[in-house]
MIPA-675264 format. One record per residue: chain; x, y, z of N, C-alpha, C in turn; residue number from 1. Coordinates in pm, whole numbers. Layout:
ch/nu/nv/nw/cau/cav/caw/cu/cv/cw/i
A/X/Y/Z/X/Y/Z/X/Y/Z/NUM
...
//
This chain:
ch/nu/nv/nw/cau/cav/caw/cu/cv/cw/i
A/55/-127/35/0/1/5/89/90/23/1
A/90/182/31/133/243/-10/119/414/-44/2
A/202/536/32/108/623/16/177/799/39/3
A/167/866/4/202/1050/56/64/1107/43/4
A/45/1186/148/-62/1262/178/-30/1376/221/5
A/-97/1477/152/-77/1633/178/-182/1694/211/6
A/-207/1769/312/-338/1852/306/-324/1985/217/7
A/-403/1998/124/-405/2133/18/-549/2172/7/8
A/-563/2310/59/-670/2392/57/-787/2303/124/9
A/-740/2228/252/-820/2175/338/-850/2033/327/10
A/-799/1986/172/-829/1827/122/-689/1769/138/11
A/-726/1620/209/-587/1557/205/-556/1498/68/12
A/-434/1483/33/-380/1441/-98/-255/1342/-58/13
A/-206/1255/-133/-128/1154/-112/4/1186/-100/14
A/72/1135/15/246/1156/-22/318/1026/106/15
A/444/1069/122/544/974/174/545/923/337/16
A/641/894/359/676/857/475/717/894/612/17
A/762/857/705/807/886/822/920/803/875/18
A/937/853/978/1103/835/1045/1047/704/1167/19
A/1183/657/1254/1204/583/1384/1333/527/1356/20
A/1347/474/1468/1462/437/1530/1461/274/1492/21
A/1566/256/1383/1546/111/1343/1716/54/1331/22
A/1709/-84/1335/1810/-140/1282/1879/-134/1153/23
A/1986/-94/1127/2054/-89/967/2150/-198/962/24
A/2127/-328/1021/2207/-414/970/2135/-477/832/25
A/2182/-578/782/2196/-663/614/2040/-702/687/26
A/1958/-715/550/1810/-765/556/1852/-922/538/27
A/1919/-988/606/1902/-1110/583/1826/-1157/713/28
A/1807/-1294/721/1752/-1344/838/1593/-1345/844/29
A/1594/-1204/957/1440/-1205/966/1379/-1154/842/30
A/1443/-1076/778/1381/-999/642/1380/-1110/538/31
A/1360/-1253/540/1356/-1350/477/1242/-1324/368/32
A/1205/-1385/240/1105/-1382/202/1007/-1502/255/33
A/869/-1454/250/790/-1539/318/708/-1661/230/34
A/723/-1653/99/670/-1748/54/734/-1894/51/35
A/802/-1936/137/816/-2081/199/735/-2137/301/36
A/651/-2046/339/527/-2087/409/399/-2063/331/37
A/283/-2156/313/139/-2102/291/110/-1993/326/38
A/71/-1907/234/-35/-1749/297/-140/-1804/381/39
A/-124/-1709/466/-225/-1743/588/-366/-1740/586/40
A/-423/-1688/469/-546/-1668/439/-580/-1812/357/41
A/-486/-1926/356/-518/-2048/273/-560/-2128/366/42
A/-540/-2116/513/-585/-2216/588/-684/-2125/708/43
A/-803/-2129/610/-905/-2092/675/-990/-2197/781/44
A/-963/-2151/873/-1035/-2240/992/-1183/-2286/988/45
A/-1229/-2412/1032/-1369/-2413/1018/-1446/-2310/1082/46
A/-1546/-2257/1032/-1636/-2173/1093/-1622/-2040/1047/47
A/-1531/-2009/983/-1484/-1896/938/-1491/-1879/783/48
A/-1498/-1751/748/-1455/-1714/622/-1404/-1586/559/49
A/-1368/-1582/456/-1320/-1396/395/-1403/-1337/320/50
A/-1448/-1239/340/-1529/-1146/268/-1430/-1008/241/51
A/-1420/-983/105/-1381/-849/56/-1419/-720/166/52
A/-1335/-674/170/-1366/-526/257/-1286/-430/208/53
A/-1336/-304/240/-1253/-167/223/-1191/-97/331/54
A/-1078/-102/385/-1042/-14/508/-1006/129/434/55
A/-1023/226/514/-977/357/461/-1018/465/590/56
A/-913/572/502/-931/652/616/-1057/773/582/57
A/-1148/820/673/-1257/905/659/-1289/994/762/58
A/-1327/1148/744/-1352/1228/840/-1500/1231/831/59
A/-1588/1156/766/-1739/1150/756/-1783/1149/948/60
A/-1730/1124/1044/-1780/1165/1203/-1759/1317/1193/61
A/-1681/1377/1159/-1665/1523/1176/-1657/1614/1019/62
A/-1763/1596/920/-1701/1620/802/-1661/1773/770/63
A/-1718/1844/929/-1681/2002/879/-1556/2027/986/64
A/-1422/1957/972/-1349/1989/1070/-1214/2084/977/65
A/-1180/2156/1060/-1089/2269/992/-984/2286/1094/66
A/-813/2220/1077/-812/2147/930/-884/1995/953/67
A/-846/1930/849/-961/1771/836/-847/1682/926/68
A/-721/1689/937/-656/1588/962/-687/1545/1081/69
A/-678/1609/1208/-708/1538/1329/-818/1470/1332/70
A/-920/1477/1239/-1052/1425/1238/-1041/1276/1159/71
A/-950/1265/1060/-935/1167/1002/-917/1047/1074/72
A/-1012/921/1111/-1038/772/1145/-1035/679/1051/73
A/-1033/540/1104/-1008/473/1014/-1143/368/1032/74
A/-1201/332/914/-1327/289/915/-1337/143/760/75
A/-1407/44/827/-1431/-28/698/-1570/-8/636/76
A/-1560/-62/512/-1684/-59/443/-1675/-159/356/77
A/-1781/-224/300/-1849/-326/207/-1783/-263/52/78
A/-1753/-343/-17/-1684/-330/-162/-1794/-262/-229/79
A/-1936/-231/-196/-2017/-121/-255/-2032/-4/-203/80
A/-1974/4/-86/-1958/143/-19/-2061/143/69/81
A/-2107/35/120/-2215/29/245/-2164/34/312/82
A/-2238/17/458/-2185/-31/606/-2080/-1/665/83
A/-2052/148/684/-1917/172/731/-1947/141/876/84
A/-1822/113/937/-1793/79/1083/-1668/144/1111/85
A/-1679/229/1207/-1552/307/1239/-1479/237/1335/86
A/-1374/238/1351/-1272/124/1416/-1199/251/1520/87
A/-1119/341/1510/-1081/468/1563/-1122/528/1586/88
A/-1101/662/1739/-1157/749/1765/-1070/819/1844/89
A/-1006/935/1779/-915/1014/1861/-918/1147/1819/90
A/-833/1250/1886/-827/1355/1876/-715/1413/1783/91
A/-639/1303/1682/-519/1313/1616/-610/1243/1519/92
A/-503/1255/1382/-532/1178/1267/-460/1013/1258/93
A/-546/942/1176/-510/779/1209/-536/777/1024/94
A/-449/701/967/-454/710/837/-405/568/764/95
A/-387/533/680/-298/472/577/-323/277/644/96
A/-496/253/647/-481/130/763/-435/-13/620/97
A/-428/-115/670/-388/-248/577/-412/-333/641/98
A/-500/-418/593/-570/-561/646/-459/-668/615/99
A/-443/-752/724/-369/-868/709/-441/-962/618/100
A/-373/-1042/525/-425/-1143/447/-499/-1236/529/101
A/-510/-1261/655/-586/-1333/687/-734/-1258/754/102
A/-729/-1153/743/-835/-1080/756/-878/-1024/958/103
A/-762/-1037/1004/-763/-1063/1148/-710/-912/1223/104
A/-623/-877/1139/-564/-724/1214/-554/-622/1095/105
A/-506/-499/1177/-499/-421/1057/-369/-350/1114/106
A/-268/-320/1070/-166/-202/1071/-204/-62/1012/107
A/-172/16/1090/-221/169/1046/-113/301/1103/108
A/-108/421/1058/-59/525/1093/-131/589/1203/109
A/-48/672/1292/-118/740/1375/-30/863/1449/110
A/-87/984/1447/-36/1061/1511/-46/1085/1619/111
A/-134/991/1719/-118/1030/1867/-15/1050/1938/112
A/93/966/1905/212/979/2022/280/1097/1976/113
A/310/1137/1864/401/1238/1799/306/1382/1852/114
A/194/1392/1793/104/1534/1812/123/1567/1707/115
A/210/1544/1604/226/1620/1505/171/1559/1342/116
A/145/1634/1287/67/1608/1141/182/1544/1045/117
A/297/1570/1081/379/1516/951/479/1402/1031/118
A/455/1375/1161/547/1251/1216/438/1178/1284/119
A/437/1030/1190/341/898/1192/446/820/1278/120
A/345/744/1372/389/584/1417/304/449/1387/121
A/357/373/1341/256/237/1330/206/181/1434/122
A/92/137/1444/-4/103/1533/-53/-52/1457/123
A/-80/-169/1522/-160/-246/1505/-275/-270/1570/124
A/-379/-312/1547/-509/-346/1607/-607/-474/1531/125
A/-675/-558/1636/-774/-626/1547/-876/-572/1467/126
A/-920/-650/1388/-1015/-589/1260/-1152/-548/1308/127
A/-1163/-604/1432/-1278/-491/1512/-1257/-380/1547/128
A/-1142/-323/1583/-1069/-221/1608/-1049/-188/1779/129
A/-1030/-322/1833/-1010/-398/1934/-816/-373/1973/130
A/-754/-381/2103/-635/-391/2113/-537/-295/2018/131
A/-534/-154/2046/-461/-49/1927/-341/-65/2028/132
A/-263/-134/1950/-85/-132/1993/13/-83/1954/133
A/104/40/2003/222/79/1892/298/-50/1857/134
A/357/-14/1717/456/-84/1693/600/-31/1668/135
A/605/72/1568/716/156/1576/694/277/1480/136
A/800/388/1497/805/500/1430/835/444/1278/137
A/708/507/1199/707/456/1062/585/494/998/138
A/573/466/869/447/483/815/416/367/674/139
A/312/358/652/237/346/552/323/162/507/140
A/234/78/606/299/-46/608/212/-151/512/141
A/301/-259/458/252/-357/393/256/-475/444/142
A/156/-595/438/234/-717/492/283/-817/411/143
A/347/-902/485/373/-1009/378/281/-1115/394/144
A/279/-1215/279/148/-1283/253/141/-1383/357/145
A/224/-1437/439/220/-1511/564/170/-1468/700/146
A/159/-1311/672/87/-1213/776/182/-1228/890/147
A/316/-1254/882/417/-1268/1026/523/-1128/1016/148
A/524/-1032/883/586/-931/860/528/-804/827/149
A/590/-716/798/547/-596/725/696/-516/669/150
A/646/-438/594/751/-343/512/710/-218/527/151
A/784/-113/548/731/29/567/844/124/550/152
A/809/265/539/912/341/545/933/413/631/153
A/1096/474/698/1103/519/805/1231/563/800/154
A/1280/665/900/1387/729/928/1507/638/931/155
A/1612/649/853/1726/536/830/1817/561/1001/156
A/1828/709/1017/1897/726/1149/1817/728/1281/157
A/1678/744/1264/1619/743/1353/1594/904/1376/158
A/1686/987/1342/1678/1127/1355/1659/1193/1246/159
A/1640/1147/1144/1587/1247/1014/1462/1313/1044/160
A/1441/1437/980/1325/1510/1006/1195/1511/903/161
A/1108/1551/916/1008/1525/834/1066/1638/671/162
A/1038/1583/564/1070/1672/492/955/1762/410/163
A/842/1703/463/721/1816/412/642/1829/531/164
A/548/1905/548/425/1930/628/304/1821/643/165
A/306/1748/560/212/1633/522/192/1531/626/166
A/59/1462/624/82/1368/730/175/1246/651/167
A/235/1184/743/327/1052/660/431/1117/585/168
A/486/1239/628/562/1272/559/720/1173/550/169
A/788/1166/461/919/1109/423/1003/1249/496/170
A/1121/1107/582/1228/1239/647/1336/1257/552/171
A/1421/1294/614/1551/1336/505/1643/1237/487/172
A/1587/1084/563/1701/993/511/1599/868/553/173
A/1484/851/425/1396/736/428/1443/647/371/174
A/1436/537/411/1443/383/382/1340/303/422/175
A/1329/165/325/1282/99/337/1289/-25/459/176
A/1210/-88/551/1245/-113/646/1142/-264/649/177
A/1190/-408/706/1115/-514/727/1115/-563/868/178
A/1000/-600/920/1017/-632/1056/890/-750/1071/179
A/943/-854/1168/849/-938/1227/786/-872/1311/180
A/630/-880/1284/519/-800/1410/554/-828/1527/181
A/551/-968/1576/598/-987/1685/738/-967/1778/182
A/821/-957/1675/929/-910/1727/881/-737/1762/183
A/843/-676/1670/817/-545/1681/764/-535/1825/184
A/652/-584/1858/583/-609/2006/689/-645/2113/185
A/765/-692/2087/878/-758/2184/999/-674/2202/186
A/992/-551/2137/1090/-420/2132/1204/-466/2060/187
A/1189/-564/1954/1349/-576/1828/1315/-463/1778/188
A/1404/-401/1705/1399/-294/1585/1369/-392/1455/189
A/1328/-319/1363/1300/-343/1234/1462/-336/1170/190
A/1465/-442/1048/1563/-418/980/1578/-336/840/191
A/1671/-264/809/1663/-176/704/1699/-232/573/192
A/1590/-242/481/1605/-363/405/1698/-243/276/193
A/1678/-125/244/1747/-64/111/1860/34/149/194
A/1887/75/295/2037/153/322/2082/187/162/195
A/1984/315/151/2030/382/31/2048/537/73/196
A/2170/577/98/2194/704/190/2171/825/42/197
A/2175/791/-79/2175/889/-188/2006/892/-230/198
A/1933/828/-155/1760/790/-233/1664/857/-99/199
A/1540/875/-148/1482/876/-39/1365/770/-83/200
A/1338/678/18/1256/571/-18/1126/556/71/201
A/1000/507/-10/908/497/64/784/416/-47/202
A/658/427/52/602/354/-6/576/191/-62/203
A/612/95/38/650/-21/13/524/-95/-1/204
A/531/-204/-95/406/-311/-119/458/-440/-135/205
A/438/-526/-50/515/-674/-52/454/-781/-144/206
A/526/-821/-270/411/-893/-341/372/-1028/-301/207
A/270/-1054/-375/180/-1188/-347/265/-1356/-311/208
A/369/-1325/-341/458/-1450/-330/561/-1424/-229/209
A/582/-1325/-200/640/-1297/-85/798/-1257/-92/210
A/837/-1280/-244/958/-1286/-287/1031/-1164/-312/211
A/938/-1053/-341/993/-910/-364/890/-783/-288/212
A/964/-692/-313/897/-570/-250/923/-480/-337/213
A/802/-386/-397/796/-302/-477/796/-138/-396/214
A/861/-62/-432/850/79/-342/907/215/-446/215
A/887/344/-397/960/463/-464/1053/509/-419/216
A/1145/546/-512/1275/616/-445/1284/737/-559/217
A/1359/854/-471/1384/953/-560/1481/1025/-478/218
A/1573/1103/-560/1703/1163/-530/1708/1225/-387/219
A/1801/1226/-310/1792/1304/-205/1825/1465/-246/220
A/1749/1573/-202/1753/1717/-251/1632/1756/-368/221
A/1542/1608/-387/1467/1652/-485/1329/1681/-434/222
A/1355/1750/-318/1226/1797/-258/1193/1945/-217/223
A/1094/2010/-318/1073/2122/-291/1009/2158/-174/224
A/1051/2299/-70/1022/2297/43/855/2361/53/225
A/781/2334/-49/667/2380/-32/593/2328/-158/226
A/455/2317/-122/355/2268/-258/390/2288/-386/227
A/370/2248/-491/357/2141/-461/406/1985/-459/228
A/540/2000/-393/624/1930/-345/660/1790/-434/229
A/692/1837/-605/704/1782/-698/866/1685/-686/230
A/865/1575/-672/1001/1503/-714/1030/1425/-833/231
A/1027/1498/-956/1059/1437/-1077/1139/1327/-1090/232
A/1246/1299/-1020/1315/1171/-1002/1258/1043/-934/233
A/1117/1066/-876/1097/965/-804/1039/853/-910/234
A/1111/742/-909/1065/620/-978/1032/494/-901/235
A/968/385/-984/944/242/-913/1053/173/-903/236
A/1064/86/-764/1164/-5/-813/1152/-135/-738/237
A/1188/-242/-758/1141/-350/-712/1301/-451/-697/238
A/1262/-503/-526/1371/-560/-483/1337/-699/-389/239
A/1452/-807/-374/1418/-911/-334/1401/-873/-173/240
A/1293/-931/-128/1247/-915/-5/1347/-946/115/241
A/1470/-1076/47/1552/-1084/158/1698/-984/167/242
A/1638/-893/50/1769/-776/75/1899/-827/-20/243
A/1889/-956/-89/1975/-986/-183/1969/-924/-353/244
A/2074/-924/-399/2052/-885/-535/2064/-734/-565/245
A/2040/-679/-679/2011/-561/-707/1879/-505/-748/246
A/1857/-408/-688/1713/-326/-725/1680/-338/-867/247
A/1564/-377/-919/1529/-384/-1077/1434/-220/-1061/248
A/1463/-151/-1166/1394/-29/-1220/1291/-52/-1278/249
A/1159/-24/-1262/1058/-13/-1323/1005/44/-1403/250
A/1026/168/-1359/997/291/-1453/1138/388/-1471/251
A/1167/434/-1572/1258/529/-1582/1189/670/-1713/252
A/1202/754/-1645/1129/868/-1723/1155/1016/-1647/253
A/1098/1118/-1695/1140/1241/-1632/1031/1271/-1554/254
A/906/1220/-1516/811/1238/-1433/813/1169/-1273/255
A/737/1185/-1182/708/1136/-1061/613/1019/-1070/256
A/619/910/-985/536/790/-963/573/809/-808/257
A/422/718/-805/428/683/-625/326/599/-606/258
A/350/529/-513/220/452/-430/190/309/-518/259
A/316/241/-534/309/108/-589/216/-8/-554/260
A/161/-53/-613/35/-169/-565/69/-303/-653/261
A/79/-417/-598/87/-555/-689/-36/-604/-677/262
A/-58/-651/-804/-194/-700/-876/-212/-861/-758/263
A/-301/-916/-745/-311/-1016/-626/-237/-1157/-723/264
A/-208/-1152/-841/-181/-1234/-920/-3/-1235/-929/265
A/16/-1111/-904/199/-1071/-910/254/-1009/-1036/266
A/145/-1033/-1140/191/-975/-1267/176/-841/-1301/267
A/128/-750/-1210/124/-640/-1258/122/-546/-1151/268
A/134/-402/-1196/187/-312/-1054/82/-187/-1097/269
A/18/-157/-1007/-38/-26/-1029/-8/93/-914/270
A/-3/243/-1011/55/316/-925/27/467/-979/271
A/53/573/-888/7/680/-928/130/763/-1031/272
A/119/814/-1115/213/877/-1196/136/1024/-1238/273
A/286/1108/-1249/253/1257/-1335/279/1235/-1460/274
A/199/1163/-1548/237/1156/-1693/268/1286/-1765/275
A/205/1423/-1728/191/1530/-1812/322/1604/-1723/276
A/399/1532/-1679/558/1595/-1644/516/1713/-1503/277
A/659/1746/-1435/668/1864/-1383/538/1833/-1260/278
A/444/1977/-1234/374/1958/-1084/209/1916/-1165/279
A/207/1892/-1254/76/1795/-1325/-12/1692/-1190/280
A/-112/1668/-1242/-179/1598/-1124/-159/1465/-1168/281
A/-183/1374/-1036/-138/1240/-1060/-241/1158/-1142/282
A/-211/1075/-1211/-310/990/-1252/-290/839/-1240/283
A/-383/722/-1251/-330/620/-1212/-299/516/-1352/284
A/-183/440/-1323/-102/389/-1440/-103/270/-1384/285
A/-84/151/-1490/-85/37/-1438/79/-33/-1528/286
A/132/-109/-1513/259/-167/-1608/255/-308/-1555/287
A/338/-384/-1615/361/-506/-1615/503/-548/-1534/288
A/507/-623/-1395/561/-623/-1331/724/-660/-1372/289
A/707/-699/-1500/876/-754/-1547/878/-682/-1690/290
A/821/-599/-1679/848/-469/-1806/993/-399/-1801/291
A/1030/-403/-1915/1148/-295/-1928/1101/-176/-1875/292
A/1223/-113/-1801/1193/54/-1741/1186/159/-1853/293
A/1205/110/-1942/1196/221/-2040/1063/225/-2091/294
A/989/123/-2089/882/94/-2148/776/182/-2070/295
A/690/279/-2138/570/352/-2052/483/280/-2030/296
A/449/340/-1905/286/223/-1819/170/277/-1901/297
A/74/180/-1904/-58/232/-1936/-135/304/-1840/298
A/-190/407/-1889/-238/564/-1809/-422/504/-1788/299
A/-453/490/-1678/-582/429/-1710/-708/557/-1633/300
A/-642/666/-1590/-760/744/-1565/-703/882/-1629/301
A/-759/977/-1622/-725/1135/-1679/-792/1240/-1631/302
A/-838/1234/-1528/-910/1339/-1454/-811/1441/-1414/303
A/-894/1581/-1404/-826/1706/-1370/-780/1724/-1255/304
A/-830/1644/-1156/-837/1659/-965/-715/1606/-952/305
A/-678/1454/-997/-576/1413/-960/-582/1280/-876/306
A/-574/1164/-904/-627/999/-884/-511/950/-786/307
A/-506/891/-663/-406/836/-620/-433/747/-533/308
A/-335/648/-462/-378/546/-359/-421/441/-412/309
A/-410/379/-550/-433/278/-594/-425/128/-517/310
A/-525/68/-512/-487/-88/-454/-633/-177/-533/311
A/-580/-327/-542/-621/-392/-648/-762/-448/-558/312
A/-843/-534/-588/-987/-588/-550/-889/-695/-525/313
A/-933/-819/-430/-890/-905/-365/-883/-1054/-510/314
A/-978/-1037/-574/-980/-1127/-712/-885/-1030/-838/315
A/-855/-944/-850/-797/-862/-927/-863/-810/-1047/316
A/-1040/-818/-1021/-1099/-744/-1128/-1137/-596/-1126/317
A/-1089/-558/-995/-1117/-380/-995/-966/-354/-938/318
A/-979/-183/-939/-858/-109/-890/-964/23/-825/319
A/-904/-11/-679/-972/109/-613/-885/234/-600/320
A/-936/368/-578/-831/446/-562/-918/611/-527/321
A/-841/701/-469/-948/820/-420/-911/935/-538/322
A/-1031/1011/-562/-980/1102/-666/-999/1221/-587/323
A/-880/1320/-584/-870/1453/-493/-937/1560/-564/324
A/-1090/1561/-551/-1146/1707/-580/-1114/1800/-446/325
A/-1177/1935/-478/-1172/2017/-348/-1251/2003/-277/326
A/-1281/2031/-163/-1394/2054/-53/-1527/2085/-131/327
A/-1496/2207/-193/-1655/2267/-274/-1717/2153/-334/328
A/-1642/2075/-426/-1671/1977/-494/-1669/1819/-437/329
A/-1686/1838/-304/-1722/1707/-221/-1558/1647/-180/330
A/-1449/1696/-193/-1341/1661/-165/-1273/1545/-182/331
A/-1202/1472/-122/-1145/1351/-182/-1256/1234/-181/332
A/-1256/1137/-280/-1369/1021/-239/-1332/896/-333/333
A/-1346/826/-277/-1301/672/-346/-1401/646/-475/334
A/-1279/574/-558/-1371/551/-695/-1310/398/-722/335
A/-1366/330/-846/-1323/210/-904/-1317/179/-1058/336
A/-1245/134/-1094/-1197/110/-1201/-1187/-7/-1259/337
A/-1193/-63/-1390/-1131/-190/-1424/-986/-186/-1482/338
A/-909/-311/-1461/-785/-267/-1509/-736/-237/-1630/339
A/-842/-252/-1715/-801/-164/-1858/-882/-18/-1877/340
A/-922/25/-1754/-936/162/-1800/-1108/180/-1804/341
A/-1163/58/-1817/-1313/97/-1824/-1401/116/-1728/342
A/-1487/129/-1710/-1607/143/-1605/-1546/241/-1443/343
A/-1521/312/-1508/-1460/403/-1365/-1612/451/-1313/344
A/-1599/442/-1186/-1744/487/-1098/-1702/510/-948/345
A/-1767/585/-925/-1774/661/-783/-1792/579/-682/346
A/-1744/572/-583/-1781/419/-488/-1859/516/-362/347
A/-1789/636/-281/-1830/682/-149/-1851/858/-249/348
A/-1949/932/-170/-1975/1080/-203/-1997/1108/-76/349
A/-1930/1092/42/-1919/1180/184/-2047/1086/250/350
A/-2076/1137/377/-2025/1263/459/-1858/1265/476/351
A/-1808/1384/471/-1661/1363/492/-1547/1352/383/352
A/-1438/1329/394/-1331/1271/304/-1334/1147/313/353
A/-1321/1070/231/-1270/942/209/-1167/867/119/354
A/-1061/821/159/-962/785/95/-848/694/145/355
A/-733/736/94/-641/626/162/-698/507/201/356
A/-683/425/104/-769/297/96/-691/149/124/357
A/-754/67/153/-677/-56/101/-772/-146/93/358
A/-811/-240/-10/-896/-353/-39/-853/-484/-22/359
A/-885/-475/85/-859/-675/152/-945/-743/170/360
A/-942/-816/255/-1049/-928/315/-1082/-942/429/361
A/-1172/-948/511/-1240/-954/679/-1242/-1095/691/362
A/-1184/-1133/782/-1223/-1261/877/-1378/-1273/928/363
A/-1475/-1355/898/-1568/-1361/956/-1628/-1486/1004/364
A/-1742/-1491/1087/-1793/-1628/1145/-1891/-1623/1029/365
A/-1871/-1763/1005/-2009/-1846/893/-2140/-1787/916/366
A/-2169/-1802/1033/-2314/-1717/1059/-2346/-1600/1102/367
A/-2250/-1513/1068/-2254/-1370/1051/-2325/-1325/930/368
//
């Protein structure tokens, strides 16, 4: 999952990550690929099943909040936009929820410790909102397919400062980290996977087979101090989840890409792209995971408002994203589209802003 968020004219837009004190040792051992064990959602216990469910960030409980950031909470909704269920209730912003593959847990960002809009910590909770527990300083986490590990971005030194004023902002030395969730709960630090002092790394997403992690990286220094915060050197990279080998560059162009997300079958990656170059709005693009970097992506949307934080439906038949309309036009709302660019449909329409979503599956009792 992935993701950059920025407040612009009272509306949330997408952005990158945050910081934390982590281990900078090699990404071997604990950072091993997860595919040597069956995916945790394949061993469905008797009496339970998995239902497609969208976890999102919403201000629906306080739609008129100014600024809207502190009103952002985590909700679940059905794939048709119905049945909203609130999971968090704070006076600070929560965002970037990501359902575990077994549908039992959610990892998410929160400013409840820092009290700062642009400094996030990762928390873990049950899928019903109970047992909200601090994990580590960082942002925008993605689960390994065996439900044991997460990948996220954070400060390499633990002292990096936010590059931007936005929620979950990347720090001056953001790298991609991986960690066993049980280890984090026990106080064991995460492992720095990328160790790239010349790059700002963020927006990690774990491949469905557990072998690779896709993420965004841009050059250090390519961070304007004020909006629209364009980083034209930002490209999509793929590297082995155990830290071995050389990262593969998936894109290579003169415009910015963000927030990559693997398709459920692992063959394609969807992401946000400024195909118009410079500070033009983001669109949704998709590309084969094995395509040469020089091959252009397929652009799926062409909105004048900007389309962000794309995520696949569990069956791969739809892509969910949020369209960043201004508050006067309803603010950011969720939309769906087919992977070939057809059937673009608005999913939410308020109250409040609805965005930064992850389309996963929820574990429910058979008699529910």
